[in-house]
N, C-alpha and C positions, 0 to 999 in steps of 0.2 A: 520777434524779428528773425527772419531767415536769411542770413548773410553768410556766405561761405567763401573759401578761397581754394584755388587750384593752380597748378602750373598749366599753361596753355598746351603743353606737350602731353598732358594726361588726357585720356579719352573722355568724351562726353559721357556723363552719367545720367541715369533717368531722374535723379533727384537734384540735378544742377539748376533747373529753372532757367532763368535768363542768364546767359553767359556774357560778361562784360570784360573786354580786354582793357587793361589800364596801364598801357606801356607808352613810352615816348616814341619808340621806333617800332616799325612793323617787324614781327618775329620772322626770321628766315625759315623758309620751308613750311610755313603754316598757311593752310587754305582758309578762306573766309568762312567756310562752313563750320569751323571750330569755335566760332563765337558769334553772338548776336549783335553786338554793338562794340565800337571802339571809342573809349572816352579818354582822350589824351590829357584832358584837364586834371585827371587824377594821377598823373605821373610826375616824377621829379623833373626839374629843368635839365636841359642838356648839360649845363655846367656842373650842377650838383651831382648828377649821375656820373659824369666823367671823373670828378674828383673822388667820389666814393670808389669807383672801380679801380682807380689808380692808387687806392689806399692812402690818399691824401687826407681823407676824413674817416673817422671811426664811425661805426654804426650809430652810436649815440649822437654824435654831431650831425651826421646825415639825417637822422630821424628828426631832430630839433629843427634843422634848417628846412626840411621838407614840409613839416607842419606849418612853419612860418610862411613858406611859399604858398601853400594852399589857402591859408587864412587871408593872405593879401590879394588873392585872385578871385574876383566875383564869380567868374565862370566855374572855378573849382568849387566854391562854396555852393553854387546852384546845383552842381553835379552831386555833391554830398547830400544836399537836401533831397534831391530827386531819388537818390539811392535809398535814403531812409524811408521815403514814402513807398517806393516800389517794393522794398524788402518787407514792409508791413503787410503787403497783399500777396506775396509769393516769394519763392526762393530766388535769390540773386547770387551768382557765383562770380567773384572777381578773379581775373586771370592775369598772369604775368609770366615771364620767362623762367624765373627761379624755381628750382625744385622744392618740394615741400620740406620744411624744417630749416631752410636757409633763411637768413635775414632778408626781408623783402618789403618794399613799400606798401604792398597790398595789405599787409597786416596793420600798418599804420592807418590806411584808409578805412579799414573795417572798424578800428578803434574810434576814429573820428566820427564815422557814421553812427555808431552805437551811442556815442557820448554827446551827439549834437543836441544842443538845447534849442528850445523854441525861441523865435525872435523876441527881443525885448520891445517895449513900446516904441523905442526910437526907430525900430525897423531894421536894426542891424542883426545879421546872423552871427552867432558866436558858436565856436566849437570848443569843447573840452575845457574851457575855463579860461 
């Protein structure tokens, strides 16, 4: 599985493959040529993002609530499934505003994509346990 992460502000690399922006809001000063697709379904809700940025929620709480949001949203789960399939056939790079090394939801998305299980006979998609 070839799934990577980068800041949207880092230049496109020859090994990036498909560049997928996973932010709630469009990044200031960024031209559309810097990414191939924008998948908002893999970003935290406006409310959760605001609370985290205001330091009302720790990284651990933010992470847990973000995972719960994704699991409850069928569009998010479909996007996770699609990323898993796509990354099996080529490199996919997830992009966000945060600089490398800082806590960022894109790392959580990578974890969920890598840990996604196949649907059970009931047809429900489950992630990570």
